[in-house]
N, C-alpha and C positions, 0 to 999 in steps of 0.2 A: 110780580112774584119773583121778583131778585131780594126786593127788599122782605117781604114773607121768609123765602128762604135765610136770609142773613140772623132775621132778629130769630127764627126759631134753630137754628147753630148756637145763637150767644145762648141764648136759656138754657139749650142741651148743655154747652159749658159749666153754664153759672148754676146749673144743677147738680154737676157732677166737682162742679169744685167747691160747694158752700164748706166742705168741712176744712179746706186749706185755710179759706178766707177764716173762717173762725180760729181754725190752730193761729194762724201769722197774728192776729190779730191781738188773743188772748196769751199768745207766747206758752203756750202748750207742747209738749211732746207725743207725737202720736203712739197711742199705745204699743208694745214691744220693742220700742227702741230704747238701746241704752242710752242715758245722758244721766251725768255729771258724775261720770267714775272716773279712775283713775287710770291711766295705761301708761304704756310706754310711746308708744307714739300713735297718733289718732289722724289717718294721712286723707284726703278725702282729693281723690281726682276730680278733675271737672274738665268739660270744655264739647268742641264738636270734635267727634277722632270717631276712629272703627272701633266698638270692641263686644266681647271678650278675641272673636275673627278678623283681625287687619292685615296689615302689610308690616314694613318694617319700623316704621312709627311706635306700631302696641304692641308690636314684640318688648322694644327698650321700653315703655310703659308695664307689661307683664313682668319684666324682670324686677324691674323699682319695688309693684305691688308685690313680686314673692316672698323679694328677700324681708320688706318691713314685716311680712305676716309673719315669715320664719323667725325672728324676732321679738315676737308676743308682739307687735305694732297689728290694728286695726286697721284696716284698708277696704274704701267703699270707691266707685267711679260714678258721678254722675252727668250724664252725656245732657249738654243743652239744650243740642239741636242733632236731628237725625239726618243732615243732609249732603255727608260726606259720600264720593261715589263707592258703592261698593258695599252700602249700609244694607246693604237687604240681608247679607250676611246675619245677620246678627237678629236676636226679637229685643221687643221693647225695654224686658228687663230679668232681669234671672240673677244667677249666683255662680260664676267659674273660679274653679280653684282655689274656693275660700270667699272668693271679693265679689262683695253684692254692687252690682249694676242697676242705673235704669234713667231711661230715654225720657227728660221729663219734655222737650218742646215738641213731640211726632205732631200735635195738631199745628204747628207753626208752618205756613204756606205762603207762596207769594201770590194773595188774592188780595181782595176786600176783608178780609177778616185778618191781615198780618198783624194791624199792629193790636187788635185783641187780643189775640194769641199768644205776640209775644210778653204781652207786659203780664199774663198770665198761668206761661213759662218761666218769667224772670220772679215771679212771685211765688211759685213754685221750687225752684231754688232757695229761695231765699230761707221758706220753710223746713226744706232739709236741711240747710247749713244749720238752722239753730236747732230742728231735732237732732243732729245727729253730733253735736258739741259736747263734749266733754270738760271734763276737772282742768285737767291741762295739754299741754303738751297739743296743740290744735292747730294743722298745716294742711294749708291748700296745695297742690301744685296745678299748675297751670302751665299750658303750651303755647305762652305769651296771650296776646289777650285778642281778643274776637269781642265784637260788637254784643255779642250774648253774653260775652259771661264778663264783660265791663263791669256793669254794675253787680250781677252777685258777686264780684272780689271788692269792689267798696263794702257793701254789705256783711261780706267776709269777714273784713280787716276792722271794721266799723264792733262787732259782737267775739273782737278776743282772737281769729284764726292768724297764723304766723303767714306767709304766702311766699311760696316756693315755684319762680319760673325755670323753666327746662324748653331752653331754646336749640332749636335743630336747625332753624332755615331764616335766611333773611330777605326778607318779601319787598324791603322795598329798593332791593338792588336789580329787580324785573321792572326793566326799561319800558313795557308798554303798562302801563299801570292802571286802571279801567276807574270809575267812581266806586263798582264795588269792590271790588281789592281796598279801594283806599278805607274808607268807610268803616270796610269788613274789619279790613287787620292792618295797616297802617298807622290809622289815623287811631286808633286806639289805645297802639302803643306807647304815645307821649306820658300817658296815667301809668306807666309802670314805675317809676321812681319815686310815687308815689303809695306804691302800694308792698314793693318787693322788700323780703329780709331776706333774702337768698337767689341764686339763680348758678344754674347749671347751663352748659354748656358743651356743644359739641367737637365746635373747633379751634384752633389758637385767632383764627378772624373774628369770631362770635368774640372768644373769652374777650380779647385786645378792647374790641365795639364794647360791651359790655359793661371793661372794667374801666373805659372812659368814661360811660353816659350815666352810670351812678356810683357813686361813691360814700363806701363806710356800710359796706355792705359786701360778704362773703359772695366767691365768683370762684364758681369751679369748674375743671375745665375733663367734661367725664364723657371719653370716646365713645366710640361703638361700642355692644359686646353680642359677639358670636354664638347663640344660643347652643348650633352643633360643634363649641370646641368638645367636649369630651362625647360626643357621640360616634365610635367608631364603626364605620361600614365597608365591608368589602366590596368595592367596585365588580359588580356584574362582566364577564368576559364578554366581549363582542369583538367583529372583525376590524370595524370604522375608528375613527380618530374622531374622537367628538367634542368640539368647540360647546360649553358653555355660554349662553345670559340669559340673565333671570333680573324681576325687578320690573321696576314701571317702562313706560314707555313715551315720558314726556322728552321735549327737547331738547331737555339737558343729557338726557342720556348718549348724545352721539349717536345714534344709532345708522343713522347714514352713513356714517363714516366705517362702523365695524362692519356691516354689509358689504361698501365695496370692500373693505378687503379680506372678508370669508371668500367673495367672489375672486378675488386674483389666487385666492387658498386653494380654492376647488379647483383650479386651474394645474395645480402645483401638486395634486395627489385624489386619486380617484376614490380614497375611501373619508376624507374630509364628509364634517356630517355638522349640521349647525342646530346644538338645540336652545328653544328658547322658551322658557317658563313664562303661566302669566296668560294676563288677559290683552294679546295682541289686536292693538288694532286696524282697521282693514290698510289704513294711509301704510303702514309698516306691512303686511301681510303683499301691494300692491306693489308695494319698492325691493321685495325678493322678489317675485316676480320678475318687472323690468332686466333684476341687475341677474339673474340666475337662471332668466328662462323659464321655469315650474320653479313647483318646493319638492323634486325629487331629493335633494339633499338638507331637507329643511323637518324639522319634527319641533311644532307649535305644540305642545302642552297643555294649554291653557291653565288652569287655577289647582293647585294640586294641593292635596294634603298635607301637614307636617312630614308625614313619617315617605311618602313618595316623595317629599320634595327635597329632603336631605336625603335618599337612594338616589333620587338623577344629581344631585349635586357633584355624589361621592362617582358616580359612575363617569363623569366628564373626565377628558385626557387636561384641556385645557378652557380656563374660566378666563371670561371676557370681561373687563370694566372699562366702559368707555364714558367718557364726559364728556363736555364741550366747554370753550377756555374761557365763560360768561363768566360772571360778577355773582350770581344763582349757586353757581356749581362749584364755584370756588370759596363759594359762604357757607356750605354745609361738608359732608362728610359720609360717603357711600354706605348705608346699614350692609349691601349683600359682600361688600369686600371680607367682614367679618367669617361673615358668611361662607365666601369663598376659601379663605388663606387655614378654615379649619379643616379641611378635606384633607388638608396636605395637594393637592393638586397645585400645580405651576398657574402663578396669572398674572395675565397682561392686563394691565393697568395703565390710563392716562396721569401724564403731569398735573393733576390737582389737590386744590385744597389741601392738605397734612399728609399728603401721599410720600413724599421723598424724606417727611419727621420720621414714618413709620416704617418704610420699607428702602432696601438699597439695589437699584440696577443691575439684577444677573446673581445677585443673591441671595435675596427673599422675594423679588420676585421683578418680572420686567416691566421696566416701565419704557413709554413710550410718550413724546409729546401727543397736546390733544388735537384733533383733525386732522388727526396724521393716517391715512388711511398703508401709505406705504411704509412709515414705521412700523403698524399694529403687522401687520401681511411678513414684513421680514424677523418679527418676537415669532412670534407662532412658526414661522420656518423653523427658527433656530433650536425650537424646543421638541418640533417631530423630526429633525433628525438628529435629535443629540437625548438619547434618554436619561444621561445619567447627568446633564444641566437640569433636567425636568426633576429629575429626582432629588437635588439639592435644593434648587428653590424651592420647592414644594414641603421640605422636610423646615427649612430655614424661616420660610412663611409662616409656619405653622407656630414655630417659638416664640416670632413676633404676635402672633395672634393668642397665644398664651401668657405673656409680657402683658398686652398692652388693649386687648381687645376680650380680654379674659369675665364675663360674666359675673364670677362674684368677686371679683376686687371692684370691677365702676358699681357691682349692684350697690355695696356697700358705703366706696365713697357718697353715693347718694345721702343713702341712709345715715351718714356723718354728717351732711350737709344739712337734712331735715334737725338732727338733735341738737347741731350748732346754730340754729338762730333764731 
């Protein structure tokens, strides 16, 4: 029975993929694709990530894509696999903000068909890269090298694409590395020195690491960009004092420390409220109940659309950006910090990564040591008790955001990197 089902599955895939193999072998482009036309930039963003709806990483990519199109270039998103958490947010193919996108490996599952479906996905990626290649200025943008992008990137290099990596994390810093992470992300990275024509990074740690790792290619430091920088929203009138946390709920976010600080602040004033956006896991909900006794002072919004999300940020009184003092935290840079600063609300943030490179304590943010609940608590109390200090820090933080985390400026840097390679 299992053998019969497998054979049926293979025959079905072969039937649906016959045109794919024919086009690949014959070197033909599918009808309707633009081929052999001169263009400003032809950028193909490839990898396993959420698109068009997603989180911080998706927003960074979208800003780059929008700028390329605005400059008269052509852009496309090719998703090799569709196994990122939250993939159900997105269809398998379509057009978003003038950007065509498609997921090639939707049939790749961790079962007996894996070797065959993985090969089919890889061949589909070969075909697509060939079919959308133009005469000049072809660039593949990848976000590190995973096992699913390794062969497509080599193929792209072979047929004339330049390859630019945008690096925002360093998975080699994770101490508890398993075989899946090693073969999926860490091992393929060694090939980047043979493939890269240019690299952009999000932090000085990554800049120094890439500069030492790869010689003779441009490496550009392009920090986070606040999509809501020029969205001016009025706060909704309220009686409570709102502290806000947004983003993911991973170990690096230091949420136990944040919750401990809020529990103490809730004893300081009855008006204290904690707003948490995104999909809060049960482990964090249980911790909130344990520390606070109930969720009466906590609002869990769940995932919000962009309009509601930015209004929720604007409504907050203090923004909380905590991270642990881990190597993984210090390698990257928190995207939500830019969104926080863009609201002109004061930010309490831990001194990790490049925080102190951009912000000054008690001038543009309240900067506290990582993993220090008491320091977070005291910083919140200072802002609660001193509205003038709160206003000054919020306005200065917005100026920092406009200078360093401006999406127009940073997207231009990325575009210039693509043009230069």
